[in-house]
C-alpha positions in Angstrom: 95.4 153.1 98.1 97.5 152.3 101.1 95.2 149.5 102.3 95.4 147.8 98.9 99.2 148.1 98.8 99.4 146.6 102.3 97.3 143.6 101.2 99.4 143.1 98.1 102.6 143.2 100.2 101.2 140.6 102.6 100.3 138.3 99.7 103.8 138.7 98.3 105.4 137.9 101.6 103.2 134.8 101.9 104.1 133.6 98.5 107.8 134.2 99.2 107.7 132.2 102.4 106.0 129.4 100.6 108.4 129.4 97.7 111.3 129.3 100.1 110.1 126.1 101.7 108.5 124.6 98.6 110.8 124.3 95.6 108.3 121.7 94.4 106.4 124.6 92.8 109.2 125.2 90.4 109.2 123.3 87.1 112.5 121.6 86.6 112.8 120.4 90.2 114.0 116.8 90.7 113.3 114.8 93.8 114.3 111.3 95.1 112.1 109.2 97.2 112.2 105.9 99.1 109.4 104.1 101.0 107.4 101.0 101.7 104.1 99.5 100.5 101.4 97.2 101.8 98.7 95.6 99.7 95.4 94.3 100.9 92.4 92.6 99.5 92.5 91.7 95.8 92.6 88.5 93.8 95.0 86.0 92.3 93.8 84.7 88.9 95.3 81.7 87.0 94.6 80.5 83.5 96.1 77.2 82.3 94.4 75.3 79.5 90.9 74.5 80.6 91.7 75.7 84.2 90.5 79.2 85.1 90.6 79.8 88.8 90.6 82.8 91.0 91.4 83.1 94.7 92.0 85.8 97.2 95.4 87.5 97.7 97.2 87.5 101.0 98.5 90.9 102.2 101.5 92.1 100.1 104.4 94.1 101.3 107.4 95.6 99.6 109.7 98.6 99.0 110.0 101.3 96.3 112.6 103.8 95.1 111.8 106.6 92.7 112.8 109.8 90.9 110.2 112.6 90.2 110.5 115.6 87.9 108.2 118.6 88.0 107.5 119.4 84.3 104.7 121.9 85.0 103.0 123.4 88.0 100.2 120.9 87.5 102.1 117.9 86.1 105.1 115.8 87.1 106.6 112.6 85.7 108.6 110.0 87.6 110.2 106.6 87.3 109.9 104.0 90.1 111.5 100.7 90.9 109.6 98.5 93.4 109.7 95.0 94.9 106.6 93.2 96.0 106.2 89.9 97.8 103.1 88.3 96.5 101.2 85.1 97.4 97.6 83.9 97.2 95.7 83.3 100.4 95.7 79.6 99.8 99.5 79.6 99.3 100.0 81.6 102.5 97.8 79.1 104.4 100.0 76.3 103.0 103.2 78.1 104.1 104.5 78.3 100.5 107.1 80.8 99.5 106.1 84.1 98.1 106.6 85.2 94.5 108.7 88.4 94.0 107.6 91.0 91.5 110.3 93.5 90.4 108.5 96.5 88.8 110.0 99.3 86.7 107.3 101.9 86.0 106.7 105.4 84.7 104.6 107.4 87.1 102.8 110.5 85.6 101.1 112.7 88.2 98.5 115.4 87.7 99.0 117.6 90.8 97.6 120.6 92.6 99.3 122.4 95.5 97.6 124.3 98.3 100.1 127.1 98.7 98.9 128.2 102.1 99.5 124.9 103.8 102.2 123.1 101.8 100.0 120.2 100.9 100.0 118.7 97.4 97.2 116.3 96.1 97.6 114.3 92.9 96.2 111.6 90.7 98.6 109.0 89.2 98.6 106.3 86.5 101.8 104.2 87.0 102.5 101.9 84.1 105.5 99.7 83.2 107.1 96.2 83.3 107.2 93.5 85.9 109.8 90.7 86.2 108.3 87.8 88.3 110.7 85.7 90.3 108.9 82.6 91.4 110.0 79.8 93.8 111.9 76.9 92.3 109.1 74.5 93.5 106.8 76.0 90.9 109.0 74.4 88.2 108.1 77.0 85.6 109.8 79.5 83.3 108.4 83.0 83.5 108.5 85.9 81.0 108.5 89.6 81.6 105.0 90.9 82.3 103.2 94.3 82.6 101.8 96.3 85.5 99.3 99.1 85.5 97.9 101.2 88.3 95.5 104.0 89.0 95.2 106.0 92.2 95.5 109.2 94.2 97.8 110.6 96.9 98.9 113.5 98.9 102.2 115.1 100.0 103.1 117.3 102.9 106.1 119.6 102.6 108.1 120.3 105.8 110.9 122.3 104.1 112.0 123.0 100.6 114.0 119.8 100.6 112.1 117.3 102.7 108.5 116.0 102.6 106.4 112.9 102.9 103.8 111.4 100.6 101.2 108.6 100.6 99.4 107.0 97.6 96.5 104.6 97.5 96.7 102.8 94.2 94.8 99.9 92.6 97.6 97.7 91.1 97.3 95.1 88.3 100.0 92.7 87.3 100.0 90.2 84.4 102.6 87.7 83.3 102.9 84.3 81.7 104.9 81.2 82.5 105.6 77.8 80.9 105.6 74.6 82.7 105.9 70.9 81.7 103.0 68.6 82.6 104.6 65.7 84.5 102.1 63.1 83.3 102.0 64.0 79.6 105.3 65.8 79.1 103.5 68.6 77.2 104.6 72.2 77.7 101.7 74.2 79.1 101.4 78.0 79.1 100.0 79.6 82.3 98.7 83.2 82.5 98.7 84.8 85.9 97.3 88.2 86.9 96.8 89.9 90.3 94.7 92.8 91.4 95.1 94.6 94.7 94.7 97.9 96.5 98.1 99.1 97.6 99.1 101.8 100.1 102.5 103.5 99.5 104.3 105.8 101.9 107.4 107.7 100.9 110.1 110.0 102.3 111.1 112.5 99.7 114.2 114.7 99.1 114.4 117.5 96.6 117.7 117.9 94.7 
């Protein structure tokens, strides 16, 4: 009987230590995060009338700021604002200016925490809106588009308030633009979508 009680006490102490440095276990916990991103590989696809072309994307970089809320031990929901500087490989070679994507997304996460180590792993499906800001030289009017991603990540918790995380996400963006053909004067609608693997890294603070 004594041996069993000792084992239970040791387990209780371990759980207590973990809870003290990991409020992320508690439903109702809010956290703020800020970080950077880099995209690599991927494609830049353009549809305009009879034109349907696809080229490689140059590396993308940007920043993100987000808020995360733990709804359940195995589920969290966040909101994220991010900026991405995007350009095709051809545009980069020609020293053209980058497009700027402003994304506002919801970020649901299915999560599992390894209590003994303070490591969280998760899958995520960010979805939301993207506002493209394109160089004036493009002479086109853009509309609000959409963005969707699917990926996985992990977090490591140093204390109950500070931790770091990293996600690897496949990101898709789609938007349309209107431009006037100089020769004919006709207004032409252009559809643009990009696909790229993106690595996110964040510093997180629990409120």
